[in-house]
Backbone as CSV, one residue per row, in Angstrom:
resi,resn,N_x,N_y,N_z,CA_x,CA_y,CA_z,C_x,C_y,C_z
1,MET,127.524,332.588,-126.026,127.821,331.845,-124.812,127.634,330.351,-125.088
2,GLN,128.497,329.533,-124.534,128.438,328.094,-124.774,127.275,327.472,-124.000
3,THR,126.680,326.433,-124.597,125.508,325.791,-124.017,125.770,325.284,-122.609
4,TRP,126.922,324.645,-122.379,127.196,324.093,-121.048,127.228,325.205,-119.996
5,LEU,127.739,326.373,-120.369,127.827,327.480,-119.428,126.437,328.040,-119.119
6,ILE,125.580,328.095,-120.113,124.200,328.544,-119.885,123.517,327.616,-118.898
7,TYR,123.653,326.297,-119.120,123.052,325.332,-118.195,123.664,325.441,-116.802
8,ALA,124.977,325.634,-116.729,125.631,325.773,-115.427,125.105,327.003,-114.690
9,LEU,124.949,328.113,-115.402,124.442,329.329,-114.766,122.973,329.185,-114.370
10,LEU,122.187,328.460,-115.159,120.798,328.188,-114.772,120.751,327.317,-113.513
11,THR,121.706,326.392,-113.389,121.795,325.567,-112.176,122.143,326.441,-110.976
12,VAL,123.105,327.331,-111.147,123.470,328.258,-110.070,122.236,329.052,-109.633
13,LEU,121.497,329.562,-110.591,120.285,330.328,-110.276,119.275,329.456,-109.530
14,SER,119.004,328.261,-110.058,118.013,327.368,-109.444,118.410,326.979,-108.027
15,TRP,119.640,326.515,-107.889,120.093,326.074,-106.567,120.351,327.250,-105.643
16,GLY,120.645,328.408,-106.213,120.853,329.596,-105.397,119.591,330.050,-104.683
17,VAL,118.442,329.873,-105.304,117.176,330.255,-104.671,116.530,329.079,-103.935
18,TYR,117.009,327.875,-104.169,116.404,326.661,-103.624,116.281,326.691,-102.099
19,GLY,117.384,326.931,-101.408,117.365,326.880,-99.948,116.467,327.927,-99.329
20,VAL,116.495,329.136,-99.877,115.667,330.218,-99.340,114.188,329.897,-99.541
21,ILE,113.828,329.434,-100.740,112.431,329.098,-101.020,111.994,327.893,-100.188
22,LEU,112.871,326.899,-100.053,112.546,325.713,-99.253,112.324,326.089,-97.797
23,HIS,113.175,326.970,-97.267,112.996,327.398,-95.873,111.698,328.191,-95.719
24,ALA,111.379,329.024,-96.700,110.120,329.769,-96.656,108.935,328.805,-96.691
25,ALA,109.019,327.772,-97.531,107.945,326.773,-97.608,107.800,326.047,-96.273
26,ARG,108.946,325.687,-95.672,108.943,325.010,-94.378,108.233,325.870,-93.335
27,SER,108.476,327.166,-93.369,107.878,328.051,-92.366,106.384,328.280,-92.591
28,LYS,105.873,327.930,-93.765,104.446,328.087,-94.065,103.650,326.817,-93.763
29,MET,104.332,325.752,-93.382,103.636,324.522,-93.006,103.042,324.701,-91.604
30,PRO,102.082,323.834,-91.229,101.481,323.951,-89.896,102.551,323.909,-88.802
31,MET,102.422,324.804,-87.840,103.395,324.889,-86.757,102.768,324.384,-85.458
32,GLY,103.244,324.861,-84.344,102.773,324.358,-83.050,103.297,322.953,-82.857
33,PRO,102.423,322.013,-82.544,102.889,320.637,-82.336,103.441,319.997,-83.623
34,GLU,103.102,320.572,-84.782,103.568,320.028,-86.064,104.899,320.625,-86.513
35,THR,105.470,321.564,-85.749,106.725,322.206,-86.136,107.827,321.205,-86.472
36,PRO,108.019,320.132,-85.679,109.082,319.180,-86.026,108.885,318.497,-87.379
37,ASN,107.660,318.497,-87.880,107.361,317.846,-89.155,107.337,318.811,-90.338
38,ALA,107.475,320.103,-90.082,107.329,321.101,-91.139,108.336,320.892,-92.262
39,GLY,109.587,320.639,-91.927,110.608,320.431,-92.949,110.349,319.197,-93.793
40,LEU,109.926,318.117,-93.145,109.642,316.896,-93.899,108.419,317.060,-94.792
41,LYS,107.455,317.854,-94.338,106.294,318.129,-95.184,106.708,318.913,-96.425
42,ALA,107.584,319.896,-96.249,108.089,320.652,-97.400,108.892,319.731,-98.319
43,PHE,109.713,318.857,-97.725,110.531,317.915,-98.496,109.658,316.966,-99.321
44,LEU,108.511,316.569,-98.792,107.596,315.703,-99.535,107.232,316.335,-100.877
45,PHE,106.995,317.644,-100.886,106.635,318.314,-102.139,107.846,318.515,-103.043
46,VAL,109.033,318.598,-102.466,110.254,318.595,-103.276,110.339,317.263,-104.029
47,CYS,110.043,316.172,-103.336,110.074,314.848,-103.977,109.040,314.746,-105.091
48,ILE,107.862,315.289,-104.859,106.829,315.297,-105.901,107.318,316.092,-107.108
49,ALA,107.988,317.223,-106.854,108.529,318.027,-107.952,109.578,317.239,-108.737
50,TYR,110.431,316.484,-108.028,111.408,315.632,-108.720,110.700,314.615,-109.614
51,ALA,109.617,314.029,-109.134,108.876,313.051,-109.936,108.304,313.716,-111.193
52,ILE,107.785,314.922,-111.045,107.240,315.645,-112.203,108.348,315.927,-113.217
53,ILE,109.507,316.375,-112.740,110.634,316.637,-113.641,111.091,315.338,-114.297
54,GLY,111.025,314.222,-113.561,111.360,312.917,-114.149,110.431,312.561,-115.302
55,ILE,109.162,312.854,-115.145,108.199,312.600,-116.224,108.522,313.491,-117.421
56,VAL,108.859,314.744,-117.166,109.241,315.652,-118.256,110.476,315.108,-118.976
57,ALA,111.460,314.604,-118.219,112.673,314.040,-118.835,112.322,312.848,-119.726
58,ALA,111.396,312.006,-119.268,110.963,310.864,-120.089,110.289,311.345,-121.375
59,LEU,109.495,312.395,-121.282,108.844,312.950,-122.475,109.871,313.539,-123.445
60,VAL,110.913,314.178,-122.906,111.977,314.717,-123.761,112.709,313.574,-124.461
61,LEU,113.003,312.509,-123.711,113.644,311.337,-124.338,112.775,310.778,-125.464
62,LYS,111.483,310.658,-125.211,110.566,310.147,-126.241,110.558,311.068,-127.456
63,ALA,110.509,312.374,-127.221,110.490,313.336,-128.327,111.787,313.273,-129.137
64,ARG,112.876,312.932,-128.481,114.162,312.813,-129.177,114.311,311.462,-129.879
65,GLY,113.334,310.564,-129.720,113.370,309.269,-130.397,114.347,308.278,-129.780
66,THR,114.517,308.324,-128.452,115.451,307.415,-127.790,115.072,305.953,-128.026
67,ASN,116.069,305.071,-127.947,115.779,303.636,-128.075,115.542,302.993,-126.708
68,TRP,115.574,303.760,-125.636,115.313,303.343,-124.258,116.308,302.311,-123.736
69,SER,117.464,302.220,-124.353,118.518,301.328,-123.864,119.334,302.063,-122.815
70,PHE,119.667,301.375,-121.734,120.459,301.984,-120.669,121.786,301.263,-120.456
71,THR,122.097,300.305,-121.316,123.391,299.622,-121.261,124.030,299.725,-122.639
72,GLY,125.337,299.671,-122.641,126.050,299.771,-123.908,127.486,299.334,-123.738
73,ASP,128.344,299.787,-124.647,129.752,299.390,-124.632,130.466,299.823,-123.358
74,THR,130.001,300.896,-122.751,130.681,301.407,-121.551,130.068,300.878,-120.265
75,GLY,129.065,300.029,-120.332,128.471,299.427,-119.141,127.050,299.882,-118.903
76,ASN,126.616,299.666,-117.674,125.255,299.940,-117.269,125.260,301.191,-116.381
77,GLY,124.606,302.234,-116.825,124.585,303.477,-116.071,123.516,303.553,-115.000
78,ILE,122.656,302.546,-114.927,121.547,302.594,-113.979,122.022,302.620,-112.521
79,PRO,122.902,301.699,-112.087,123.288,301.716,-110.663,123.914,303.039,-110.221
80,LEU,124.827,303.579,-111.023,125.449,304.851,-110.644,124.437,305.992,-110.670
81,SER,123.503,305.953,-111.610,122.458,306.987,-111.652,121.601,306.929,-110.394
82,LEU,121.280,305.716,-109.948,120.495,305.570,-108.722,121.274,306.052,-107.500
83,ILE,122.564,305.731,-107.452,123.404,306.199,-106.344,123.465,307.726,-106.345
84,ALA,123.613,308.323,-107.529,123.628,309.789,-107.629,122.291,310.362,-107.145
85,GLY,121.192,309.719,-107.533,119.870,310.169,-107.096,119.695,310.064,-105.594
86,ILE,120.192,308.978,-105.023,120.124,308.810,-103.565,120.947,309.907,-102.879
87,ALA,122.147,310.175,-103.404,122.988,311.225,-102.822,122.284,312.575,-102.895
88,GLY,121.681,312.877,-104.042,120.971,314.150,-104.196,119.763,314.245,-103.281
89,ALA,118.975,313.178,-103.214,117.786,313.188,-102.362,118.167,313.241,-100.884
90,LEU,119.207,312.513,-100.504,119.665,312.555,-99.123,120.168,313.955,-98.773
91,GLY,120.860,314.588,-99.722,121.304,315.964,-99.509,120.135,316.914,-99.340
92,ALA,119.094,316.738,-100.139,117.911,317.595,-100.007,117.227,317.362,-98.661
93,LEU,117.171,316.107,-98.221,116.566,315.789,-96.932,117.370,316.402,-95.786
94,THR,118.693,316.219,-95.814,119.499,316.763,-94.719,119.524,318.294,-94.766
95,LEU,119.355,318.876,-95.942,119.242,320.333,-96.041,117.986,320.811,-95.321
96,VAL,116.872,320.128,-95.537,115.627,320.479,-94.856,115.817,320.386,-93.345
97,LEU,116.482,319.316,-92.899,116.710,319.143,-91.466,117.641,320.234,-90.922
98,ALA,118.671,320.608,-91.690,119.591,321.664,-91.264,118.867,323.003,-91.166
99,LEU,118.010,323.309,-92.139,117.262,324.566,-92.107,116.356,324.628,-90.874
100,GLY,115.700,323.506,-90.582,114.822,323.465,-89.405,115.601,323.634,-88.115
101,ALA,116.736,322.950,-88.004,117.548,323.055,-86.792,118.146,324.454,-86.649
102,ALA,118.562,325.055,-87.762,119.138,326.404,-87.704,118.081,327.435,-87.312
103,ALA,116.832,327.199,-87.673,115.752,328.136,-87.363,115.274,328.017,-85.922
104,THR,115.522,326.876,-85.297,115.057,326.617,-83.936,115.794,327.523,-82.944
105,PRO,115.092,328.060,-81.956,115.755,328.917,-80.967,116.910,328.207,-80.259
106,VAL,117.916,328.983,-79.888,119.101,328.442,-79.215,118.711,327.726,-77.931
107,LEU,117.779,328.292,-77.192,117.362,327.697,-75.920,116.729,326.326,-76.098
108,LYS,116.306,326.015,-77.320,115.729,324.697,-77.611,116.716,323.812,-78.358
109,GLY,117.989,324.206,-78.362,119.029,323.379,-78.977,119.299,323.668,-80.443
110,GLY,118.715,324.723,-80.981,118.901,325.042,-82.387,119.937,326.121,-82.610
111,GLY,119.977,326.590,-83.841,120.936,327.616,-84.208,120.494,329.021,-83.865
112,GLY,119.175,329.218,-83.704,118.654,330.522,-83.333,118.594,331.530,-84.463
113,PHE,118.652,331.068,-85.715,118.654,331.999,-86.844,117.254,332.388,-87.301
114,GLY,116.233,331.679,-86.849,114.861,332.010,-87.234,114.675,332.024,-88.736
115,VAL,114.035,333.098,-89.237,113.752,333.175,-90.667,115.006,333.350,-91.504
116,ALA,116.141,333.675,-90.863,117.406,333.844,-91.589,118.215,332.545,-91.634
117,ALA,117.591,331.415,-91.321,118.311,330.132,-91.297,118.983,329.814,-92.628
118,ALA,118.323,330.122,-93.730,118.918,329.823,-95.044,120.202,330.608,-95.256
119,ALA,120.271,331.832,-94.703,121.478,332.642,-94.839,122.647,332.036,-94.071
120,ALA,122.359,331.224,-93.070,123.415,330.555,-92.311,123.780,329.208,-92.919
121,VAL,122.780,328.469,-93.381,122.998,327.095,-93.853,123.540,327.042,-95.285
122,MET,122.957,327.806,-96.188,123.283,327.663,-97.602,124.736,327.987,-97.942
123,PRO,125.374,328.986,-97.317,126.791,329.215,-97.643,127.670,328.002,-97.316
124,ILE,127.354,327.328,-96.231,128.116,326.124,-95.873,127.911,325.056,-96.935
125,VAL,126.677,324.868,-97.350,126.358,323.855,-98.363,127.034,324.194,-99.689
126,PHE,126.878,325.440,-100.136,127.359,325.790,-101.473,128.850,326.053,-101.554
127,ALA,129.514,326.278,-100.437,130.976,326.376,-100.463,131.601,325.016,-100.185
128,GLY,130.946,324.223,-99.357,131.487,322.907,-99.028,131.308,321.886,-100.140
129,ALA,130.166,321.932,-100.819,129.878,320.941,-101.861,130.911,320.924,-102.989
130,PRO,131.367,322.079,-103.499,132.380,322.021,-104.558,133.699,321.402,-104.100
131,VAL,134.063,321.633,-102.844,135.293,321.036,-102.325,135.140,319.517,-102.270
132,ILE,134.010,319.043,-101.738,133.748,317.596,-101.685,133.671,317.020,-103.096
133,ASN,133.024,317.756,-104.008,132.925,317.325,-105.399,134.302,317.130,-106.010
134,THR,135.191,318.088,-105.785,136.532,318.024,-106.357,137.318,316.856,-105.778
135,ILE,137.233,316.665,-104.473,137.947,315.553,-103.838,137.408,314.223,-104.343
136,THR,136.082,314.099,-104.438,135.475,312.868,-104.952,135.913,312.610,-106.388
137,ALA,135.899,313.646,-107.214,136.323,313.496,-108.610,137.781,313.056,-108.691
138,MET,138.621,313.576,-107.788,140.040,313.191,-107.804,140.238,311.753,-107.348
139,PHE,139.380,311.251,-106.464,139.461,309.840,-106.093,139.037,308.950,-107.252
140,MET,137.989,309.382,-107.970,137.500,308.583,-109.094,138.424,308.680,-110.309
141,HIS,139.046,309.843,-110.477,139.963,310.082,-111.596,141.186,310.800,-111.031
142,PRO,142.138,310.045,-110.463,143.294,310.676,-109.798,144.026,311.648,-110.715
143,PRO,144.540,312.729,-110.100,145.257,313.724,-110.908,146.529,313.124,-111.507
144,GLU,146.848,313.593,-112.702,148.059,313.117,-113.370,149.260,313.474,-112.500
145,GLY,150.101,312.489,-112.232,151.268,312.709,-111.381,150.993,312.462,-109.905
146,GLY,149.742,312.154,-109.559,149.395,311.863,-108.171,149.036,313.104,-107.377
147,TRP,148.595,312.851,-106.163,148.122,313.912,-105.278,149.247,314.893,-104.920
148,ALA,150.467,314.412,-104.895,151.598,315.275,-104.539,151.816,316.377,-105.578
149,LYS,151.295,316.183,-106.778,151.478,317.165,-107.852,150.361,318.212,-107.912
150,LEU,149.483,318.217,-106.904,148.413,319.213,-106.915,149.014,320.608,-106.816
151,PRO,148.528,321.545,-107.611,149.039,322.913,-107.530,148.725,323.528,-106.164
152,PRO,149.665,324.222,-105.568,149.421,324.845,-104.258,148.206,325.786,-104.262
153,LEU,147.966,326.471,-105.379,146.820,327.373,-105.426,145.491,326.614,-105.371
154,PHE,145.485,325.348,-105.790,144.286,324.520,-105.652,143.979,324.315,-104.168
155,ILE,145.004,323.982,-103.395,144.836,323.785,-101.954,144.380,325.103,-101.314
156,VAL,144.990,326.205,-101.716,144.605,327.524,-101.195,143.133,327.795,-101.523
157,GLY,142.712,327.463,-102.742,141.318,327.666,-103.141,140.354,326.871,-102.276
158,CYS,140.697,325.621,-101.963,139.840,324.791,-101.101,139.747,325.405,-99.705
159,VAL,140.874,325.853,-99.169,140.881,326.470,-97.837,140.077,327.775,-97.853
160,LEU,140.236,328.575,-98.906,139.474,329.824,-99.009,137.974,329.565,-99.125
161,ALA,137.598,328.521,-99.884,136.172,328.192,-100.003,135.606,327.817,-98.643
162,ALA,136.318,326.982,-97.890,135.850,326.587,-96.558,135.821,327.790,-95.625
163,GLY,136.857,328.604,-95.670,136.895,329.797,-94.821,135.813,330.794,-95.187
164,GLY,135.587,330.971,-96.474,134.533,331.871,-96.932,133.161,331.400,-96.483
165,ALA,132.920,330.090,-96.558,131.637,329.545,-96.108,131.437,329.832,-94.629
166,PHE,132.487,329.641,-93.841,132.400,329.907,-92.408,132.061,331.376,-92.152
167,LEU,132.773,332.271,-92.822,132.559,333.703,-92.599,131.166,334.157,-93.035
168,VAL,130.722,333.684,-94.204,129.398,334.082,-94.689,128.313,333.532,-93.765
169,ALA,128.463,332.281,-93.333,127.457,331.685,-92.455,127.454,332.365,-91.078
170,LYS,128.631,332.620,-90.525,128.711,333.213,-89.181,128.211,334.650,-89.159
171,TYR,128.498,335.406,-90.204,128.148,336.819,-90.215,126.991,337.145,-91.154
172,ALA,126.160,336.157,-91.462,124.990,336.401,-92.311,124.071,337.407,-91.619
173,PRO,123.528,338.334,-92.392,122.612,339.303,-91.769,121.463,338.573,-91.071
174,SER,121.112,339.071,-89.915,120.009,338.444,-89.193,118.692,338.825,-89.847
175,ASN,117.627,338.277,-89.337,116.319,338.579,-89.907,115.904,340.026,-89.655
176,THR,116.683,340.778,-88.868,116.379,342.197,-88.663,117.081,343.066,-89.686
177,GLY,117.937,342.433,-90.519,118.617,343.175,-91.560,119.944,343.772,-91.127
178,SER,120.380,343.514,-89.889,121.653,344.079,-89.449,122.807,343.345,-90.104
179,ALA,123.949,344.001,-90.195,125.119,343.418,-90.843,125.988,342.657,-89.857
180,THR,125.584,342.601,-88.593,126.354,341.855,-87.600,125.484,340.749,-87.036
181,PRO,126.112,339.701,-86.520,125.308,338.597,-86.000,124.443,339.048,-84.817
182,ALA,123.278,338.469,-84.730,122.371,338.790,-83.622,122.982,338.291,-82.312
183,ALA,122.755,339.027,-81.256,123.277,338.620,-79.950,122.583,337.347,-79.510
184,LYS,123.362,336.432,-79.016,122.823,335.153,-78.560,122.707,335.185,-77.035
185,PRO,121.670,334.578,-76.464,121.570,334.529,-75.009,122.710,333.681,-74.433
186,HIS,123.162,334.032,-73.250,124.268,333.306,-72.630,123.787,332.178,-71.800
């Protein structure tokens, strides 16, 4: 198996369990009057984990004998790296907020999914993100022949990904394990 594919599959595994574990962590934080802060408290430890991984990355660079240069013939990668980091951190923050809102009872303005909030939120995130990624990549590196030359099956794939996310999120098993959506109060 090729190295890039191994890393890609490890990313799928890591991010595949991320939302469920994050929602579980959020639910283990102090509740009651602190419930609105539970997601941000969990997110704080996500940030600490990112810092730890950053230190590990620096140690790997040192072990590889890097020259610690961040500019070269192709320019300075620092600003774009920071923008990517901001996008990732903002996504993690809004994910925490989405999980909290999805878990909140409907009568309090939430999604009413309770402990099954990750089953509702994550399909939207993981089906929507590749579509946004592809569109962003095409803006940064336009397709040869222009947008009009996009293969019709590409458009079908984007629509299917969005439709699949909707279906998986809408019909995610409830926390009771049923295969149909839980009845919502009217």
